[in-house]
C-alpha positions in Angstrom: 7.1 9.3 19.4 4.0 10.7 21.1 0.9 11.0 19.0 0.8 14.8 19.4 4.3 15.2 17.9 2.9 15.2 14.3 0.7 18.2 15.2 2.9 20.3 17.6 5.5 22.9 16.9 9.0 21.4 17.4 10.8 22.1 20.7 13.1 25.1 20.2 10.7 27.0 17.9 10.7 30.7 18.5 7.4 32.6 18.5 8.2 36.2 18.9 9.9 36.5 22.3 8.7 33.0 23.3 10.8 29.8 23.0 8.8 26.6 22.9 10.1 24.1 25.5 7.5 21.3 25.7 3.9 20.3 24.9 1.5 20.6 27.9 -1.6 19.3 26.2 -3.5 18.7 23.0 -7.2 19.0 22.5 -9.6 19.0 19.5 -9.1 22.7 18.9 -5.7 23.6 20.2 -2.3 22.7 21.5 -0.9 24.2 24.7 2.9 24.6 25.1 5.3 25.4 27.9 7.5 28.2 26.8 10.1 30.6 28.1 9.6 34.4 27.8 13.1 35.3 26.7 12.6 39.0 27.6 11.3 38.5 31.1 13.0 35.2 31.8 10.0 33.3 33.1 7.8 30.3 32.1 4.5 30.9 30.3 1.9 28.7 28.8 0.9 29.3 25.1 -2.3 28.1 23.5 -2.3 27.6 19.7 -5.5 27.5 17.7 -5.2 24.1 15.9 -8.5 22.4 15.0 -7.1 18.9 14.4 -10.1 17.7 12.3 -9.8 20.4 9.6 -6.2 21.6 9.7 -2.6 20.3 9.5 0.9 21.8 9.9 3.1 22.4 6.9 6.9 22.5 7.2 6.7 22.1 11.0 5.4 25.6 11.3 2.5 26.9 9.2 -1.0 25.8 10.0 -3.3 25.5 7.0 -6.8 24.0 6.3 -6.8 20.5 5.0 -8.9 21.5 2.0 -10.6 24.5 0.4 -13.9 23.3 1.9 -12.5 24.1 5.4 -10.9 27.4 4.6 -13.8 29.7 5.6 -14.5 27.8 8.8 -10.8 27.8 9.7 -10.5 31.6 9.2 -13.6 32.2 11.3 -12.1 30.0 14.0 -8.9 32.0 14.0 -10.8 35.3 14.3 -13.0 34.0 17.1 -9.9 32.6 19.0 -8.3 36.1 18.9 -11.6 37.8 19.8 -11.9 35.4 22.8 -8.4 36.2 23.9 -9.1 39.9 23.7 -12.2 39.5 25.8 -10.5 37.5 28.5 -7.5 39.8 28.6 -9.7 42.4 30.4 -10.1 40.1 33.5 -7.8 40.3 36.5 -9.2 37.6 38.8 -7.5 34.9 40.8 -9.9 32.2 39.6 -9.7 33.1 35.8 -6.7 32.3 33.7 -4.8 35.5 33.0 -4.1 36.4 29.4 -0.7 38.1 29.1 -0.5 38.5 25.3 -2.2 37.3 22.1 -1.2 37.5 18.4 -1.6 35.9 15.0 1.4 34.0 13.6 2.1 30.9 11.4 -1.3 31.2 9.7 -3.1 30.7 13.0 -3.4 32.5 16.4 -1.9 32.2 19.9 -2.5 33.6 23.4 0.0 33.6 26.2 -1.0 32.8 29.8 0.6 32.6 33.2 2.1 29.2 33.8 1.5 27.7 37.2 2.4 24.2 38.4 -0.5 22.0 39.3 -3.1 19.7 37.7 -6.7 19.8 36.5 -9.5 18.6 38.7 -10.0 15.9 36.1 -6.5 14.7 36.6 -6.9 14.9 40.4 -10.0 12.7 40.3 -8.4 10.2 38.0 -5.3 10.0 40.2 -7.1 9.8 43.6 -9.9 7.4 42.3 -12.2 8.5 45.1 -15.0 11.1 45.5 -14.0 14.6 46.6 -14.6 15.5 50.2 -17.4 17.9 50.7 -15.3 20.8 52.1 -12.8 20.5 49.2 -15.5 20.4 46.6 -17.2 23.5 48.1 -14.0 25.4 48.2 -13.5 24.7 44.5 -17.1 25.4 43.6 -17.2 28.8 45.4 -13.9 29.8 43.7 -15.2 28.8 40.3 -18.4 30.8 41.0 -16.4 33.8 41.9 -14.7 33.7 38.5 -17.9 32.9 36.7 -19.7 35.9 38.3 -17.0 38.2 36.9 -17.3 36.9 33.3 -21.1 36.6 33.3 -21.2 40.3 34.3 -19.5 41.0 31.0 -21.9 38.8 29.1 -19.3 36.1 28.5 -20.0 32.4 28.9 -17.5 29.7 29.5 -19.5 27.0 27.6 -17.2 24.1 28.5 -16.9 23.8 32.3 -15.8 20.3 33.2 -13.2 18.8 35.6 -10.5 19.1 32.9 -11.1 22.8 32.6 -10.7 23.6 36.3 -7.1 23.9 37.1 -5.8 23.4 40.6 -2.6 25.1 41.6 -0.2 23.2 43.8 -2.0 24.1 46.9 -5.5 23.4 45.4 -6.5 27.0 44.4 -8.9 26.6 41.5 -8.7 28.5 38.2 -11.0 28.3 35.2 -9.2 27.6 31.9 -10.1 27.1 28.2 -12.9 29.7 28.0 -14.9 29.7 24.8 -13.7 26.3 23.5 -17.2 25.8 22.0 -17.0 29.0 20.1 -14.0 27.9 18.1 -16.5 25.7 16.3 -16.0 24.2 12.8 -19.6 25.2 12.1 -21.2 23.9 8.9 -18.0 22.6 7.3 -18.0 19.2 9.0 -20.5 16.7 9.9 -18.5 16.1 13.1 -18.7 19.6 14.3 -21.3 19.0 16.9 -19.2 16.4 18.8 -16.3 18.8 18.7 -17.9 21.8 20.2 -19.2 20.4 23.5 -18.4 17.8 26.1 -21.1 15.2 26.4 -22.4 14.7 29.9 -21.4 18.3 30.8 -23.2 20.2 28.1 -26.9 21.0 28.6 -29.4 20.4 25.9 -29.4 24.0 24.7 -25.8 23.6 23.5 -27.0 20.9 21.1 -29.2 23.3 19.4 -28.2 25.8 16.7 -30.0 28.7 18.4 -27.3 30.0 20.7 -29.7 32.7 22.1 -31.1 30.1 24.5 -27.7 29.9 26.2 -26.9 32.0 29.3 -25.5 31.8 32.8 -27.7 28.8 33.3 -25.7 26.9 30.6 -22.5 27.2 32.7 -24.5 26.4 35.8 -25.6 23.1 34.3 -22.0 22.2 33.4 -20.8 23.1 36.9 -23.5 20.9 38.3 -22.3 18.1 36.1 -18.8 18.7 37.3 -20.0 18.5 41.0 -21.8 15.3 40.1 -18.6 13.8 38.6 -16.7 14.8 41.7 -19.0 13.0 44.1 -19.8 9.9 42.0 -16.8 9.7 39.7 -19.3 9.3 36.8 -20.4 12.0 34.4 -24.1 12.5 34.0 -25.7 11.0 30.8 -25.6 13.2 27.8 -28.4 15.8 27.7 -30.3 14.5 24.6 -30.7 11.1 26.3 -32.4 12.8 29.3 -35.3 14.3 27.3 -37.6 11.4 27.6 -39.1 12.0 24.2 -40.4 8.4 23.9 -41.7 8.3 27.4 -38.4 6.9 28.7 -37.4 7.7 32.3 -34.5 10.1 32.8 -31.4 7.9 33.1 -29.7 10.3 35.5 -29.6 8.9 39.1 -30.2 12.1 41.1 -27.4 13.2 43.4 -29.6 12.9 46.4 -29.8 9.2 45.8 -26.4 8.6 44.1 -24.4 10.1 47.1 -27.0 9.9 49.9 -25.4 9.8 53.3 -22.0 10.9 52.1 -22.7 14.6 51.5 -25.0 17.2 53.0 -28.6 17.2 51.7 -28.3 20.9 50.7 -25.3 20.3 48.4 -27.0 17.3 46.8 -30.2 19.1 46.2 -28.3 22.0 44.6 -26.5 19.7 42.2 -29.8 18.2 41.1 -31.2 21.7 40.6 -28.2 22.6 38.4 -28.8 19.4 36.3 -32.4 20.2 35.5 -33.0 19.5 31.8 -35.3 22.5 31.6 -33.6 25.9 31.7 -36.3 27.4 33.8 -35.8 24.8 36.5 -32.1 25.6 37.0 -30.6 28.4 39.1 -30.5 31.3 36.7 -27.5 33.2 38.1 -24.3 32.6 40.1 -25.9 34.3 43.1 -28.9 32.0 42.9 -26.7 28.9 43.0 -24.7 30.3 45.9 -28.0 30.8 47.8 -28.8 27.1 47.2 -25.4 26.0 48.4 -25.3 28.1 51.5 -29.0 28.1 52.4 -28.7 31.9 53.0 -29.9 33.8 50.0 -27.7 36.8 49.1 -30.7 38.6 47.8 -28.6 40.3 45.1 -30.6 39.5 42.0 -32.9 42.4 42.5 -30.0 44.8 43.0 -28.2 43.2 40.0 -31.1 43.9 37.7 -31.4 47.4 39.1 -27.8 48.1 38.2 -28.3 46.8 34.7 -31.5 48.6 34.0 -30.8 51.9 35.7 -28.4 54.6 34.6 -26.1 55.2 37.5 -26.4 58.9 38.5 -23.2 60.8 38.1 -22.9 63.4 40.9 -20.5 66.3 40.2 -18.0 66.8 43.0 -16.1 69.9 44.0 -12.9 69.6 42.0 -9.7 69.0 43.9 -6.4 70.5 42.7 -6.1 68.4 39.5 -9.7 69.1 38.6 -10.6 67.6 35.3 -10.4 63.8 35.8 -12.5 63.3 38.9 -16.1 62.4 39.3 -18.0 60.5 41.9 -20.6 57.8 41.0 -23.0 56.7 43.7 -23.8 53.0 43.6 -27.6 52.3 43.4 -27.5 50.2 46.6 -28.7 50.6 50.2 -25.0 51.0 51.1 -23.4 53.7 48.9 -19.9 53.2 47.7 -18.6 56.4 46.3 -16.0 56.1 43.6 -13.7 58.2 41.7 -13.0 57.8 38.0 -9.3 57.2 37.3 -8.2 57.9 33.8 -5.6 55.3 32.7 -2.1 56.2 31.6 1.6 55.3 31.8 3.8 56.0 34.8 7.0 54.9 36.6 5.8 52.5 39.2 8.1 52.0 42.2 11.0 54.0 43.7 13.5 55.3 41.2 16.4 55.1 43.7 15.5 51.5 44.7 17.3 49.7 41.9 17.8 46.4 43.7 14.9 46.2 46.0 11.3 45.0 45.7 10.3 48.6 44.8 12.5 48.9 41.7 11.1 51.6 39.3 9.6 50.3 36.0 7.1 51.6 33.5 3.5 50.6 33.7 0.5 51.4 31.5 -3.1 51.1 32.9 -6.5 51.2 31.4 -9.3 53.4 32.9 -10.9 52.2 36.1 -12.8 53.5 39.2 -11.7 53.4 42.8 -13.8 53.9 46.0 -13.2 57.3 47.6 -12.5 55.8 51.0 -11.7 52.4 52.5 -14.7 50.3 53.4 -16.2 51.2 56.8 -17.7 49.2 59.6 -21.2 50.3 58.7 -20.8 49.2 55.1 -19.3 45.8 56.0 -22.0 45.1 58.6 -24.6 45.7 55.9 -22.8 43.2 53.7 -22.7 40.6 56.5 -26.4 41.0 57.1 -27.0 39.9 53.5 -24.2 37.4 53.0 -23.4 36.2 56.6 -19.8 35.6 57.8 -18.5 32.6 55.9 -15.2 30.7 56.2 -12.9 30.8 53.2 -9.4 29.4 53.1 -10.0 28.1 56.7 -10.7 31.6 58.2 -13.9 33.6 58.6 -14.1 36.7 56.4 -14.0 38.9 59.4 -12.7 38.0 62.9 -15.4 39.2 65.3 -13.8 37.5 68.3 -10.7 39.7 68.7 -10.7 42.1 71.7 -12.1 45.5 70.8 -14.2 44.2 67.8 -16.7 46.9 66.9 -19.1 44.7 65.0 -21.2 42.5 67.1 -23.4 39.5 66.1 -26.7 39.8 68.1 -30.1 38.2 67.4 -29.1 37.2 63.9 -27.9 40.7 63.1 -24.5 42.2 62.6 -24.4 45.6 64.4 -21.6 48.1 64.3 -20.8 50.2 67.3 -22.3 53.6 66.4 -19.2 55.3 67.7 -17.1 53.4 65.2 -19.4 53.0 62.2 -17.4 55.4 60.0 -14.0 53.9 61.0 -12.3 51.6 58.5 -13.3 47.9 58.9 -10.3 45.9 59.9 -9.6 42.2 60.9 -10.9 41.2 57.5 -9.1 38.5 55.5 -8.2 39.0 51.9 -11.1 36.6 51.1 -13.4 38.7 53.2 -12.3 41.8 51.3 -12.8 40.1 47.9 -16.3 38.9 48.9 -17.4 42.5 49.8 -16.0 43.9 46.6 -17.9 41.3 44.5 -21.1 42.1 46.5 -21.0 45.7 45.3 -20.1 44.7 41.8 -16.4 45.5 42.0 -13.1 43.9 42.9 -9.9 44.6 44.8 -7.5 47.0 43.0 -4.3 45.6 41.5 -1.1 46.8 43.2 -0.4 49.0 40.1 -3.9 50.5 40.1 -3.5 51.3 43.8 -0.2 53.1 43.4 -1.2 55.0 40.2 -4.2 56.4 42.0 -2.4 57.1 45.3 0.1 59.2 43.4 -2.5 61.2 41.6 -2.2 59.3 38.3 1.4 58.4 38.7 2.9 61.8 39.6 6.1 62.1 41.6 4.4 61.9 45.0 6.1 60.1 47.9 2.9 60.3 49.9 -0.7 60.5 48.7 -1.2 64.2 48.3 2.3 65.6 48.9 6.0 65.2 48.3 6.9 67.1 51.5 7.2 65.2 54.8 6.4 68.4 56.6 2.9 68.3 55.1 2.3 64.6 55.7 0.1 65.2 58.8 -2.5 67.1 56.7 -3.0 64.0 54.5 -2.3 61.0 56.6 -2.9 59.3 60.0 0.5 57.6 60.9 2.6 56.8 63.9 3.4 60.4 64.9 -0.2 61.8 64.9 -2.6 58.8 65.1 -2.4 58.2 68.9 -2.1 54.4 68.4 -5.4 53.7 66.6 -7.3 54.2 63.4 -9.6 57.2 62.8 -12.8 57.7 60.9 -12.4 57.8 57.1 -12.1 61.1 55.2 -10.9 63.2 58.2 -7.7 64.2 56.5 -7.2 65.9 53.2 -7.7 63.9 50.0 -5.1 63.5 47.3 -5.3 65.1 43.9 -7.9 62.6 42.7 -10.2 63.1 45.7 -9.1 59.8 47.4 -8.8 59.8 51.2 -6.4 57.9 53.4 -4.3 56.4 50.6 -1.3 57.0 52.9 -1.8 55.7 56.5 -4.9 55.1 58.7 -5.1 51.4 57.6 -3.2 49.3 55.1 -5.2 48.1 52.1 -5.4 44.6 50.6 -4.6 44.4 46.8 -5.4 41.7 44.3 -1.8 40.6 43.7 0.2 37.9 45.2 3.4 39.3 46.8 6.7 38.5 45.1 9.8 40.4 46.0 11.2 40.1 42.5 7.9 40.8 40.6 8.9 44.2 39.4 11.8 42.6 37.5 9.5 40.6 35.2 6.0 42.1 35.5 4.3 43.0 32.1 4.0 46.7 31.3 0.3 46.7 30.5 -2.2 46.2 33.4 0.0 44.0 35.5 -1.2 41.9 38.3 0.8 39.1 39.9 -1.5 36.0 39.6 1.3 33.6 40.4 0.5 31.8 43.6 2.7 32.7 46.5 2.4 32.8 50.3 1.2 36.4 50.8 -1.0 39.0 49.3 0.1 42.6 48.7 -0.9 45.3 51.2 -0.4 49.0 50.3 -0.6 52.4 52.0 0.7 51.6 55.5 -1.3 52.3 58.7 -1.6 54.4 61.8 1.2 52.2 63.2 3.8 53.1 60.5 6.4 55.8 60.3 6.6 58.1 57.3 8.6 55.6 55.3 6.0 53.0 55.8 3.1 55.1 54.4 4.9 56.1 51.2 3.0 55.5 48.0 5.5 52.9 46.7 6.0 51.0 50.0 5.0 47.3 49.6 3.6 45.3 52.5 2.3 41.8 52.5 0.2 39.3 54.6 -1.2 35.8 54.2 -4.7 36.0 52.7 -6.3 34.0 55.5 -4.8 36.3 58.3 -6.8 39.2 59.7 -5.1 42.2 61.1 -6.3 45.2 63.1 -4.3 47.5 60.9 -5.5 46.3 57.5 -8.7 47.2 55.6 -9.4 47.6 51.9 -11.1 49.7 49.2 -13.0 48.7 46.1 -12.0 49.0 42.4 -14.5 48.9 39.5 -13.8 48.3 35.9 -14.6 51.2 33.6 
């Protein structure tokens, strides 16, 4: 009988609508199960709060503290576990584990996550028994940084980044898991609490101190540096207290520039050593600062980021469209303005009510408030982004393909310059990764498929096309096959829909956050759905100048591989409320 059997719920246990099928893993603070969602008929992973040092299970079900001495600490842990789940549930990001549900039960707490086949980076390194190639390591690191940037922006820290908490899907796509493990601490109730709330070798010195106010993004950056160090040497760094040199001892850490000299680029090795600085002030302070070290091309975003935090964004009243009350435009305090419309959340029927057996089957969806850019991103805006961030490869393809015939952005004398005649046209030939990178640059993200459709239909109204139900009126709102003349047109030259959004039908298709699954509507959750289950293609919405009226309907679903660029596909930006 496996050791974990004495702690885990028995196979076949029913937790609400979830049926326990197996144990995926056991840690100091919790047990993770494979389960079936009996309502939606799909596999999920369920994390149970179970601090093994201070709790046990009674009657194969209820979790209770081992003694009265632990009762307060245990209760605080349950509360923090649920609070952490609630915080993470707000994130819809491909590199952050998605929380589908959370609830108290059996004297403890649970949260439900997407289940994806794969293994942790720690398991991968143990299996391969050789250092990670530089390209693979950087692909993982940049994906992790993308997820970290999203959570840091919400003042949330991971606090336990290590190879075991970076999960690789079957094709290697990385995802951060086990957020906040250090916050489920036992606290004062146990002398062993310190060893339980951090991972030695990966935790910086400030995590050994009781004053948590010294922790910040730099804390996660140290841990990511330690993870990179492990990936290139197969050894974890020495634990942080041993590196202080209090008795005049030399730092036992062999710097990465020496430990892996000749096997990796100097820039990468120097960045790792910077991350592993014992002193907080000597480390990169933000995700963007670390990206700058890794790329050698500073993004120069920290000033803008501080500006966004310290300034109140001006709200500019806009002439009200037909629906009036719910629309406002916020101008981003950047050199490149991204106008956005506030979209009040709500419940609507997503999909086509007559399409019962297709990929557009109608189903109820409830969304939280969000913002959406008034237009798709233009060539002028994207060129400004390239001039700060450069044109990087991600997933094997450049963010934007500038070598296609007719490309209107040129790279001359270290500058990206849009053709003035096309600067207000939608940017196209951008991969999904290139679209995501721009969105993050302006502090946003790609919209989910549900958010896109809700907004296109004027908050979920019965609109076949953005702005109208009548095909005879379509030409007033959309550029499509019959009136576009075989090419895209400048943004905002047709009428907007009821929310003041332009070109939601036609002109160019638009990348969405979700992976495309033909059957997704059959099992997607009602609240804030986004398909994070890895597939071949990403969703594209809205249709383009090359589509007939059916192809530019608000519920029409297109798809394309995320590394492919297309001259008919662009994107717009979503922002959390």
